[in-house]
PyMOL Python script that loads the backbone (N, CA, C, O; Angstrom):
from pymol import cmd

cmd.read_pdbstr("""\
ATOM      1  N   MET A   1      -8.601 -11.185 -16.275  1.00  0.00           N
ATOM      2  CA  MET A   1      -8.076  -9.825 -16.351  1.00  0.00           C
ATOM      3  C   MET A   1      -6.533 -10.252 -16.721  1.00  0.00           C
ATOM      4  O   MET A   1      -6.202 -11.427 -16.560  1.00  0.00           O
ATOM      5  N   VAL A   2      -5.799  -9.501 -17.111  1.00  0.00           N
ATOM      6  CA  VAL A   2      -4.151  -9.535 -17.264  1.00  0.00           C
ATOM      7  C   VAL A   2      -3.479  -8.844 -16.265  1.00  0.00           C
ATOM      8  O   VAL A   2      -3.549  -7.615 -16.247  1.00  0.00           O
ATOM      9  N   LYS A   3      -2.939  -9.355 -15.562  1.00  0.00           N
ATOM     10  CA  LYS A   3      -1.911  -8.385 -14.556  1.00  0.00           C
ATOM     11  C   LYS A   3      -0.570  -7.677 -15.411  1.00  0.00           C
ATOM     12  O   LYS A   3       0.203  -8.253 -16.176  1.00  0.00           O
ATOM     13  N   PRO A   4      -0.583  -6.415 -15.053  1.00  0.00           N
ATOM     14  CA  PRO A   4       0.389  -5.797 -15.818  1.00  0.00           C
ATOM     15  C   PRO A   4       1.667  -6.048 -15.588  1.00  0.00           C
ATOM     16  O   PRO A   4       1.797  -6.178 -14.371  1.00  0.00           O
ATOM     17  N   PRO A   5       2.871  -6.210 -16.241  1.00  0.00           N
ATOM     18  CA  PRO A   5       4.308  -7.104 -16.077  1.00  0.00           C
ATOM     19  C   PRO A   5       5.065  -5.643 -14.806  1.00  0.00           C
ATOM     20  O   PRO A   5       5.109  -4.416 -14.901  1.00  0.00           O
ATOM     21  N   ALA A   6       5.370  -6.286 -14.111  1.00  0.00           N
ATOM     22  CA  ALA A   6       6.452  -5.710 -12.668  1.00  0.00           C
ATOM     23  C   ALA A   6       7.319  -4.909 -13.391  1.00  0.00           C
ATOM     24  O   ALA A   6       7.970  -5.218 -14.388  1.00  0.00           O
ATOM     25  N   THR A   7       7.270  -3.821 -12.785  1.00  0.00           N
ATOM     26  CA  THR A   7       8.525  -2.666 -13.413  1.00  0.00           C
ATOM     27  C   THR A   7       9.722  -3.105 -12.498  1.00  0.00           C
ATOM     28  O   THR A   7       9.643  -3.763 -11.460  1.00  0.00           O
ATOM     29  N   ILE A   8      10.708  -2.665 -13.024  1.00  0.00           N
ATOM     30  CA  ILE A   8      12.036  -2.823 -12.626  1.00  0.00           C
ATOM     31  C   ILE A   8      12.417  -2.138 -11.552  1.00  0.00           C
ATOM     32  O   ILE A   8      13.264  -2.500 -10.736  1.00  0.00           O
ATOM     33  N   GLU A   9      11.462  -0.607 -11.539  1.00  0.00           N
ATOM     34  CA  GLU A   9      11.966   0.439 -10.474  1.00  0.00           C
ATOM     35  C   GLU A   9      11.024   0.101  -9.181  1.00  0.00           C
ATOM     36  O   GLU A   9       9.821  -0.115  -9.324  1.00  0.00           O
ATOM     37  N   ARG A  10      11.731   0.069  -7.786  1.00  0.00           N
ATOM     38  CA  ARG A  10      11.452  -0.264  -6.833  1.00  0.00           C
ATOM     39  C   ARG A  10      10.304   0.676  -6.378  1.00  0.00           C
ATOM     40  O   ARG A  10      10.679   1.843  -6.491  1.00  0.00           O
ATOM     41  N   PRO A  11       9.190   0.589  -5.959  1.00  0.00           N
ATOM     42  CA  PRO A  11       7.964   1.167  -5.252  1.00  0.00           C
ATOM     43  C   PRO A  11       8.221   2.409  -4.235  1.00  0.00           C
ATOM     44  O   PRO A  11       9.168   2.195  -3.478  1.00  0.00           O
ATOM     45  N   LYS A  12       7.704   3.411  -4.094  1.00  0.00           N
ATOM     46  CA  LYS A  12       8.047   4.282  -3.245  1.00  0.00           C
ATOM     47  C   LYS A  12       7.757   3.676  -1.718  1.00  0.00           C
ATOM     48  O   LYS A  12       8.306   3.889  -0.637  1.00  0.00           O
ATOM     49  N   SER A  13       6.798   2.944  -2.064  1.00  0.00           N
ATOM     50  CA  SER A  13       6.348   2.163  -0.596  1.00  0.00           C
ATOM     51  C   SER A  13       7.615   1.608   0.015  1.00  0.00           C
ATOM     52  O   SER A  13       7.992   1.904   1.149  1.00  0.00           O
ATOM     53  N   VAL A  14       8.261   0.770  -0.817  1.00  0.00           N
ATOM     54  CA  VAL A  14       9.430  -0.221  -0.091  1.00  0.00           C
ATOM     55  C   VAL A  14      10.303   0.926   0.533  1.00  0.00           C
ATOM     56  O   VAL A  14      10.473   1.035   1.747  1.00  0.00           O
ATOM     57  N   ASP A  15      10.824   1.742  -0.374  1.00  0.00           N
ATOM     58  CA  ASP A  15      11.841   2.466   0.259  1.00  0.00           C
ATOM     59  C   ASP A  15      11.201   3.480   1.510  1.00  0.00           C
ATOM     60  O   ASP A  15      12.043   3.884   2.313  1.00  0.00           O
ATOM     61  N   ARG A  16      10.168   3.797   1.668  1.00  0.00           N
ATOM     62  CA  ARG A  16       9.586   3.899   2.811  1.00  0.00           C
ATOM     63  C   ARG A  16       9.704   3.058   4.261  1.00  0.00           C
ATOM     64  O   ARG A  16      10.075   3.344   5.400  1.00  0.00           O
ATOM     65  N   LEU A  17       9.271   2.066   3.702  1.00  0.00           N
ATOM     66  CA  LEU A  17       8.932   0.903   4.863  1.00  0.00           C
ATOM     67  C   LEU A  17      10.474   0.304   5.161  1.00  0.00           C
ATOM     68  O   LEU A  17      10.622  -0.388   6.169  1.00  0.00           O
ATOM     69  N   ILE A  18      11.502   0.543   4.376  1.00  0.00           N
ATOM     70  CA  ILE A  18      12.624   0.124   4.728  1.00  0.00           C
ATOM     71  C   ILE A  18      13.458   1.168   5.470  1.00  0.00           C
ATOM     72  O   ILE A  18      14.579   0.854   5.870  1.00  0.00           O
ATOM     73  N   GLY A  19      12.829   2.743   5.732  1.00  0.00           N
ATOM     74  CA  GLY A  19      13.325   3.519   6.244  1.00  0.00           C
ATOM     75  C   GLY A  19      13.137   3.130   7.694  1.00  0.00           C
ATOM     76  O   GLY A  19      14.076   2.999   8.479  1.00  0.00           O
ATOM     77  N   ILE A  20      11.719   2.934   8.031  1.00  0.00           N
ATOM     78  CA  ILE A  20      11.060   2.758   9.156  1.00  0.00           C
ATOM     79  C   ILE A  20      11.795   1.556   9.786  1.00  0.00           C
ATOM     80  O   ILE A  20      12.149   1.572  10.965  1.00  0.00           O
ATOM     81  N   VAL A  21      11.994   0.608   9.034  1.00  0.00           N
ATOM     82  CA  VAL A  21      12.459  -0.421   9.936  1.00  0.00           C
ATOM     83  C   VAL A  21      14.039  -0.371  10.113  1.00  0.00           C
ATOM     84  O   VAL A  21      14.595  -1.051  10.975  1.00  0.00           O
ATOM     85  N   GLU A  22      14.826   0.586   9.132  1.00  0.00           N
ATOM     86  CA  GLU A  22      15.846   0.732   9.620  1.00  0.00           C
ATOM     87  C   GLU A  22      16.173   1.745  11.156  1.00  0.00           C
ATOM     88  O   GLU A  22      17.181   1.777  11.861  1.00  0.00           O
ATOM     89  N   GLN A  23      15.056   2.386  11.255  1.00  0.00           N
ATOM     90  CA  GLN A  23      15.167   3.314  12.341  1.00  0.00           C
ATOM     91  C   GLN A  23      14.823   2.335  13.919  1.00  0.00           C
ATOM     92  O   GLN A  23      15.341   2.379  15.035  1.00  0.00           O
ATOM     93  N   ALA A  24      13.847   1.603  13.405  1.00  0.00           N
ATOM     94  CA  ALA A  24      13.238   0.512  14.396  1.00  0.00           C
ATOM     95  C   ALA A  24      14.411  -0.502  15.092  1.00  0.00           C
ATOM     96  O   ALA A  24      14.623  -0.758  16.278  1.00  0.00           O
ATOM     97  N   ILE A  25      15.165  -1.026  13.704  1.00  0.00           N
ATOM     98  CA  ILE A  25      16.395  -1.888  14.317  1.00  0.00           C
ATOM     99  C   ILE A  25      17.553  -0.952  14.952  1.00  0.00           C
ATOM    100  O   ILE A  25      18.218  -1.389  15.891  1.00  0.00           O
ATOM    101  N   ALA A  26      17.753   0.161  14.500  1.00  0.00           N
ATOM    102  CA  ALA A  26      18.667   0.813  15.299  1.00  0.00           C
ATOM    103  C   ALA A  26      18.421   1.219  16.837  1.00  0.00           C
ATOM    104  O   ALA A  26      19.285   1.495  17.669  1.00  0.00           O
ATOM    105  N   PHE A  27      16.927   1.184  17.016  1.00  0.00           N
ATOM    106  CA  PHE A  27      16.392   1.609  18.108  1.00  0.00           C
ATOM    107  C   PHE A  27      16.669   0.394  19.031  1.00  0.00           C
ATOM    108  O   PHE A  27      17.264   0.462  20.107  1.00  0.00           O
ATOM    109  N   ARG A  28      16.070  -0.921  18.370  1.00  0.00           N
ATOM    110  CA  ARG A  28      15.920  -1.824  19.298  1.00  0.00           C
ATOM    111  C   ARG A  28      16.795  -2.816  19.208  1.00  0.00           C
ATOM    112  O   ARG A  28      16.482  -3.723  19.980  1.00  0.00           O
ATOM    113  N   PHE A  29      17.872  -3.061  18.525  1.00  0.00           N
ATOM    114  CA  PHE A  29      18.954  -3.941  18.810  1.00  0.00           C
ATOM    115  C   PHE A  29      20.150  -3.170  18.434  1.00  0.00           C
ATOM    116  O   PHE A  29      20.696  -3.058  17.336  1.00  0.00           O
ATOM    117  N   THR A  30      20.526  -2.512  19.916  1.00  0.00           N
ATOM    118  CA  THR A  30      21.864  -2.114  20.397  1.00  0.00           C
ATOM    119  C   THR A  30      23.036  -2.975  20.599  1.00  0.00           C
ATOM    120  O   THR A  30      24.161  -3.009  20.102  1.00  0.00           O
ATOM    121  N   ASP A  31      22.336  -3.747  21.598  1.00  0.00           N
ATOM    122  CA  ASP A  31      23.300  -5.092  21.848  1.00  0.00           C
ATOM    123  C   ASP A  31      23.896  -5.951  21.142  1.00  0.00           C
ATOM    124  O   ASP A  31      24.973  -6.482  21.412  1.00  0.00           O
ATOM    125  N   ARG A  32      22.969  -6.199  19.842  1.00  0.00           N
ATOM    126  CA  ARG A  32      23.528  -7.313  19.111  1.00  0.00           C
ATOM    127  C   ARG A  32      22.809  -7.153  17.608  1.00  0.00           C
ATOM    128  O   ARG A  32      21.867  -6.363  17.545  1.00  0.00           O
ATOM    129  N   PRO A  33      23.166  -7.789  16.527  1.00  0.00           N
ATOM    130  CA  PRO A  33      22.967  -7.482  15.226  1.00  0.00           C
ATOM    131  C   PRO A  33      21.545  -8.398  15.502  1.00  0.00           C
ATOM    132  O   PRO A  33      21.316  -9.144  16.454  1.00  0.00           O
ATOM    133  N   PRO A  34      20.600  -8.052  14.235  1.00  0.00           N
ATOM    134  CA  PRO A  34      19.497  -8.549  14.171  1.00  0.00           C
ATOM    135  C   PRO A  34      19.610  -9.629  13.283  1.00  0.00           C
ATOM    136  O   PRO A  34      20.440  -9.529  12.380  1.00  0.00           O
ATOM    137  N   ARG A  35      18.714 -10.964  13.402  1.00  0.00           N
ATOM    138  CA  ARG A  35      18.440 -12.315  12.478  1.00  0.00           C
ATOM    139  C   ARG A  35      18.005 -11.786  11.537  1.00  0.00           C
ATOM    140  O   ARG A  35      17.818 -10.570  11.572  1.00  0.00           O
ATOM    141  N   LEU A  36      17.748 -12.430  10.556  1.00  0.00           N
ATOM    142  CA  LEU A  36      16.673 -12.553   9.495  1.00  0.00           C
ATOM    143  C   LEU A  36      15.445 -12.516   9.959  1.00  0.00           C
ATOM    144  O   LEU A  36      14.684 -11.657   9.513  1.00  0.00           O
ATOM    145  N   SER A  37      14.959 -13.514  11.033  1.00  0.00           N
ATOM    146  CA  SER A  37      13.704 -13.763  11.246  1.00  0.00           C
ATOM    147  C   SER A  37      13.461 -12.266  12.147  1.00  0.00           C
ATOM    148  O   SER A  37      12.285 -11.902  12.165  1.00  0.00           O
ATOM    149  N   ASP A  38      14.432 -11.391  12.872  1.00  0.00           N
ATOM    150  CA  ASP A  38      14.008 -10.078  13.308  1.00  0.00           C
ATOM    151  C   ASP A  38      13.488  -9.199  12.604  1.00  0.00           C
ATOM    152  O   ASP A  38      12.545  -8.460  12.887  1.00  0.00           O
ATOM    153  N   VAL A  39      14.300  -9.279  11.347  1.00  0.00           N
ATOM    154  CA  VAL A  39      14.051  -8.096  10.401  1.00  0.00           C
ATOM    155  C   VAL A  39      13.117  -8.847   9.626  1.00  0.00           C
ATOM    156  O   VAL A  39      12.478  -7.915   9.138  1.00  0.00           O
ATOM    157  N   ALA A  40      12.683  -9.712   9.249  1.00  0.00           N
ATOM    158  CA  ALA A  40      10.774 -10.182   8.741  1.00  0.00           C
ATOM    159  C   ALA A  40       9.779  -9.763   9.656  1.00  0.00           C
ATOM    160  O   ALA A  40       8.727  -9.286   9.232  1.00  0.00           O
ATOM    161  N   ARG A  41      10.066  -9.929  11.220  1.00  0.00           N
ATOM    162  CA  ARG A  41       9.061  -9.636  11.994  1.00  0.00           C
ATOM    163  C   ARG A  41       8.925  -7.847  11.718  1.00  0.00           C
ATOM    164  O   ARG A  41       8.223  -7.164  10.973  1.00  0.00           O
ATOM    165  N   ILE A  42       9.614  -7.649  12.381  1.00  0.00           N
ATOM    166  CA  ILE A  42       9.655  -5.876  12.028  1.00  0.00           C
ATOM    167  C   ILE A  42       9.358  -5.056  11.044  1.00  0.00           C
ATOM    168  O   ILE A  42       8.974  -3.886  11.079  1.00  0.00           O
ATOM    169  N   VAL A  43       9.682  -6.155   9.677  1.00  0.00           N
ATOM    170  CA  VAL A  43       9.087  -5.371   8.416  1.00  0.00           C
ATOM    171  C   VAL A  43       7.451  -5.719   8.593  1.00  0.00           C
ATOM    172  O   VAL A  43       6.825  -4.668   8.460  1.00  0.00           O
ATOM    173  N   ASN A  44       6.616  -6.786   8.835  1.00  0.00           N
ATOM    174  CA  ASN A  44       5.566  -7.262   9.057  1.00  0.00           C
ATOM    175  C   ASN A  44       5.112  -6.272   9.973  1.00  0.00           C
ATOM    176  O   ASN A  44       4.390  -5.450   9.408  1.00  0.00           O
ATOM    177  N   THR A  45       5.274  -6.065  11.156  1.00  0.00           N
ATOM    178  CA  THR A  45       5.043  -4.766  11.950  1.00  0.00           C
ATOM    179  C   THR A  45       4.499  -3.668  11.511  1.00  0.00           C
ATOM    180  O   THR A  45       3.423  -3.140  11.792  1.00  0.00           O
ATOM    181  N   ALA A  46       5.625  -3.266  10.548  1.00  0.00           N
ATOM    182  CA  ALA A  46       5.716  -1.791  10.245  1.00  0.00           C
ATOM    183  C   ALA A  46       4.661  -1.880   8.938  1.00  0.00           C
ATOM    184  O   ALA A  46       3.797  -1.013   8.810  1.00  0.00           O
ATOM    185  N   SER A  47       4.776  -2.875   8.070  1.00  0.00           N
ATOM    186  CA  SER A  47       3.878  -2.680   7.000  1.00  0.00           C
ATOM    187  C   SER A  47       2.237  -2.744   7.527  1.00  0.00           C
ATOM    188  O   SER A  47       1.412  -2.163   6.820  1.00  0.00           O
ATOM    189  N   ARG A  48       1.877  -3.287   8.481  1.00  0.00           N
ATOM    190  CA  ARG A  48       0.866  -3.292   8.833  1.00  0.00           C
ATOM    191  C   ARG A  48       0.285  -2.024   9.219  1.00  0.00           C
ATOM    192  O   ARG A  48      -0.670  -1.495   8.650  1.00  0.00           O
ATOM    193  N   LEU A  49       0.879  -1.589  10.162  1.00  0.00           N
ATOM    194  CA  LEU A  49       0.842   0.113  10.445  1.00  0.00           C
ATOM    195  C   LEU A  49       0.477   1.084   9.698  1.00  0.00           C
ATOM    196  O   LEU A  49      -0.235   2.063   9.922  1.00  0.00           O
ATOM    197  N   LEU A  50       1.316   0.542   8.314  1.00  0.00           N
ATOM    198  CA  LEU A  50       1.119   1.684   6.890  1.00  0.00           C
ATOM    199  C   LEU A  50      -0.544   1.277   6.588  1.00  0.00           C
ATOM    200  O   LEU A  50      -1.233   2.207   6.167  1.00  0.00           O
ATOM    201  N   LYS A  51      -0.895   0.580   6.688  1.00  0.00           N
ATOM    202  CA  LYS A  51      -2.298   0.151   6.321  1.00  0.00           C
ATOM    203  C   LYS A  51      -2.380   0.037   4.780  1.00  0.00           C
ATOM    204  O   LYS A  51      -2.754   1.098   4.280  1.00  0.00           O
ATOM    205  N   PHE A  52      -2.129  -0.981   3.856  1.00  0.00           N
ATOM    206  CA  PHE A  52      -1.994  -0.934   2.734  1.00  0.00           C
ATOM    207  C   PHE A  52      -3.441  -1.518   2.533  1.00  0.00           C
ATOM    208  O   PHE A  52      -3.911  -2.277   3.380  1.00  0.00           O
ATOM    209  N   SER A  53      -4.161  -1.154   1.383  1.00  0.00           N
ATOM    210  CA  SER A  53      -5.705  -1.454   1.041  1.00  0.00           C
ATOM    211  C   SER A  53      -5.600  -2.805   0.469  1.00  0.00           C
ATOM    212  O   SER A  53      -6.407  -3.715   0.655  1.00  0.00           O
ATOM    213  N   ASP A  54      -4.494  -2.854  -0.268  1.00  0.00           N
ATOM    214  CA  ASP A  54      -4.720  -4.629  -1.011  1.00  0.00           C
ATOM    215  C   ASP A  54      -3.596  -5.285  -0.059  1.00  0.00           C
ATOM    216  O   ASP A  54      -2.612  -4.727   0.425  1.00  0.00           O
ATOM    217  N   LEU A  55      -3.963  -6.462   0.060  1.00  0.00           N
ATOM    218  CA  LEU A  55      -3.225  -7.583   0.732  1.00  0.00           C
ATOM    219  C   LEU A  55      -1.930  -7.741  -0.003  1.00  0.00           C
ATOM    220  O   LEU A  55      -0.806  -7.623   0.484  1.00  0.00           O
ATOM    221  N   ASP A  56      -2.286  -8.064  -1.420  1.00  0.00           N
ATOM    222  CA  ASP A  56      -1.329  -8.541  -2.619  1.00  0.00           C
ATOM    223  C   ASP A  56      -0.044  -7.796  -2.639  1.00  0.00           C
ATOM    224  O   ASP A  56       1.102  -8.213  -2.804  1.00  0.00           O
ATOM    225  N   GLU A  57      -0.674  -6.138  -2.352  1.00  0.00           N
ATOM    226  CA  GLU A  57       0.817  -5.191  -2.451  1.00  0.00           C
ATOM    227  C   GLU A  57       1.285  -5.338  -1.171  1.00  0.00           C
ATOM    228  O   GLU A  57       2.502  -5.497  -1.068  1.00  0.00           O
ATOM    229  N   ARG A  58       0.542  -5.324  -0.043  1.00  0.00           N
ATOM    230  CA  ARG A  58       1.597  -5.311   1.096  1.00  0.00           C
ATOM    231  C   ARG A  58       2.382  -6.539   1.159  1.00  0.00           C
ATOM    232  O   ARG A  58       3.590  -6.437   1.371  1.00  0.00           O
ATOM    233  N   ILE A  59       1.900  -7.578   1.016  1.00  0.00           N
ATOM    234  CA  ILE A  59       2.790  -8.680   0.836  1.00  0.00           C
ATOM    235  C   ILE A  59       4.281  -8.333   0.007  1.00  0.00           C
ATOM    236  O   ILE A  59       5.446  -8.408   0.398  1.00  0.00           O
ATOM    237  N   GLU A  60       3.750  -7.965  -1.176  1.00  0.00           N
ATOM    238  CA  GLU A  60       5.024  -7.811  -2.212  1.00  0.00           C
ATOM    239  C   GLU A  60       5.855  -6.611  -1.756  1.00  0.00           C
ATOM    240  O   GLU A  60       7.048  -6.655  -2.055  1.00  0.00           O
ATOM    241  N   VAL A  61       5.392  -5.493  -1.045  1.00  0.00           N
ATOM    242  CA  VAL A  61       6.187  -4.704  -0.580  1.00  0.00           C
ATOM    243  C   VAL A  61       7.043  -5.537   0.841  1.00  0.00           C
ATOM    244  O   VAL A  61       8.232  -5.402   1.127  1.00  0.00           O
ATOM    245  N   GLU A  62       6.246  -6.204   1.401  1.00  0.00           N
ATOM    246  CA  GLU A  62       6.851  -6.844   2.426  1.00  0.00           C
ATOM    247  C   GLU A  62       8.315  -7.682   2.119  1.00  0.00           C
ATOM    248  O   GLU A  62       9.378  -7.572   2.730  1.00  0.00           O
ATOM    249  N   ASN A  63       8.049  -8.388   1.180  1.00  0.00           N
ATOM    250  CA  ASN A  63       8.687  -9.082   0.722  1.00  0.00           C
ATOM    251  C   ASN A  63       9.955  -8.769   0.041  1.00  0.00           C
ATOM    252  O   ASN A  63      10.940  -9.506   0.092  1.00  0.00           O
ATOM    253  N   ALA A  64       9.892  -7.441  -0.719  1.00  0.00           N
ATOM    254  CA  ALA A  64      10.684  -6.749  -1.383  1.00  0.00           C
ATOM    255  C   ALA A  64      11.613  -6.055  -0.321  1.00  0.00           C
ATOM    256  O   ALA A  64      12.813  -5.967  -0.578  1.00  0.00           O
ATOM    257  N   ALA A  65      10.972  -5.418   1.193  1.00  0.00           N
ATOM    258  CA  ALA A  65      11.850  -4.753   1.933  1.00  0.00           C
ATOM    259  C   ALA A  65      12.823  -5.996   2.532  1.00  0.00           C
ATOM    260  O   ALA A  65      14.048  -5.883   2.583  1.00  0.00           O
ATOM    261  N   VAL A  66      12.262  -6.921   2.877  1.00  0.00           N
ATOM    262  CA  VAL A  66      12.929  -8.002   3.738  1.00  0.00           C
ATOM    263  C   VAL A  66      14.213  -8.093   3.127  1.00  0.00           C
ATOM    264  O   VAL A  66      15.279  -7.781   3.657  1.00  0.00           O
ATOM    265  N   LEU A  67      13.997  -8.660   1.666  1.00  0.00           N
ATOM    266  CA  LEU A  67      14.820  -8.790   0.934  1.00  0.00           C
ATOM    267  C   LEU A  67      15.951  -7.683   0.603  1.00  0.00           C
ATOM    268  O   LEU A  67      17.078  -8.151   0.447  1.00  0.00           O
ATOM    269  N   ALA A  68      15.833  -6.481   0.491  1.00  0.00           N
ATOM    270  CA  ALA A  68      16.596  -5.586   0.364  1.00  0.00           C
ATOM    271  C   ALA A  68      17.596  -5.157   1.676  1.00  0.00           C
ATOM    272  O   ALA A  68      18.747  -4.721   1.677  1.00  0.00           O
ATOM    273  N   LEU A  69      16.509  -5.519   2.970  1.00  0.00           N
ATOM    274  CA  LEU A  69      17.343  -5.536   4.267  1.00  0.00           C
ATOM    275  C   LEU A  69      18.163  -6.326   4.379  1.00  0.00           C
ATOM    276  O   LEU A  69      19.239  -5.979   4.868  1.00  0.00           O
ATOM    277  N   ALA A  70      17.957  -7.645   3.977  1.00  0.00           N
ATOM    278  CA  ALA A  70      19.001  -9.002   4.337  1.00  0.00           C
ATOM    279  C   ALA A  70      20.153  -8.807   3.416  1.00  0.00           C
ATOM    280  O   ALA A  70      21.182  -9.366   3.795  1.00  0.00           O
ATOM    281  N   LYS A  71      20.215  -8.263   2.496  1.00  0.00           N
ATOM    282  CA  LYS A  71      21.306  -8.153   1.451  1.00  0.00           C
ATOM    283  C   LYS A  71      21.940  -7.056   2.205  1.00  0.00           C
ATOM    284  O   LYS A  71      23.089  -7.143   2.638  1.00  0.00           O
ATOM    285  N   LYS A  72      21.221  -6.074   2.351  1.00  0.00           N
ATOM    286  CA  LYS A  72      22.169  -4.786   3.123  1.00  0.00           C
ATOM    287  C   LYS A  72      22.780  -5.195   4.097  1.00  0.00           C
ATOM    288  O   LYS A  72      23.971  -4.888   4.051  1.00  0.00           O
ATOM    289  N   ARG A  73      22.406  -5.908   5.199  1.00  0.00           N
ATOM    290  CA  ARG A  73      23.055  -6.396   6.211  1.00  0.00           C
ATOM    291  C   ARG A  73      23.536  -7.678   6.397  1.00  0.00           C
ATOM    292  O   ARG A  73      23.467  -8.354   7.423  1.00  0.00           O
ATOM    293  N   GLN A  74      24.077  -7.991   5.231  1.00  0.00           N
ATOM    294  CA  GLN A  74      24.704  -9.555   4.394  1.00  0.00           C
ATOM    295  C   GLN A  74      23.855 -10.503   5.387  1.00  0.00           C
ATOM    296  O   GLN A  74      24.692 -11.112   6.053  1.00  0.00           O
ATOM    297  N   LEU A  75      22.937 -10.777   5.661  1.00  0.00           N
ATOM    298  CA  LEU A  75      22.138 -11.736   6.471  1.00  0.00           C
ATOM    299  C   LEU A  75      21.893 -12.894   5.462  1.00  0.00           C
ATOM    300  O   LEU A  75      21.963 -14.014   5.967  1.00  0.00           O
ATOM    301  N   VAL A  76      21.593 -12.830   4.001  1.00  0.00           N
ATOM    302  CA  VAL A  76      21.932 -13.839   2.832  1.00  0.00           C
ATOM    303  C   VAL A  76      22.761 -13.651   1.949  1.00  0.00           C
ATOM    304  O   VAL A  76      23.307 -12.548   1.918  1.00  0.00           O
ATOM    305  N   GLY A  77      23.091 -14.596   1.028  1.00  0.00           N
ATOM    306  CA  GLY A  77      24.209 -14.545   0.234  1.00  0.00           C
ATOM    307  C   GLY A  77      23.412 -13.897  -1.164  1.00  0.00           C
ATOM    308  O   GLY A  77      22.223 -13.962  -1.478  1.00  0.00           O
ATOM    309  N   LEU A  78      24.575 -13.249  -1.859  1.00  0.00           N
ATOM    310  CA  LEU A  78      24.057 -12.576  -3.299  1.00  0.00           C
ATOM    311  C   LEU A  78      23.806 -13.584  -4.247  1.00  0.00           C
ATOM    312  O   LEU A  78      23.415 -13.288  -5.375  1.00  0.00           O
TER     313      LEU A  78
END
""", "prot")
cmd.dss("prot")
cmd.show_as("cartoon", "prot")
cmd.util.cbc("prot")
cmd.orient("prot")
């Protein structure tokens, strides 16, 4: 079975996960900015709470969300 090509458009689940994580970061990190490992941990926890039916989809969404948040917060180089 051939997998369909990945689309350029970001899935809605990534945007929703980013929104959840942004709120968690604002609540949890009032005294210091989060590190990349902190962002990844929060994304993982939030995605498990969303209960994706497919493990591969969950991992793909997590990776996209961590990358988007890391770029937005300038935790990685462009």
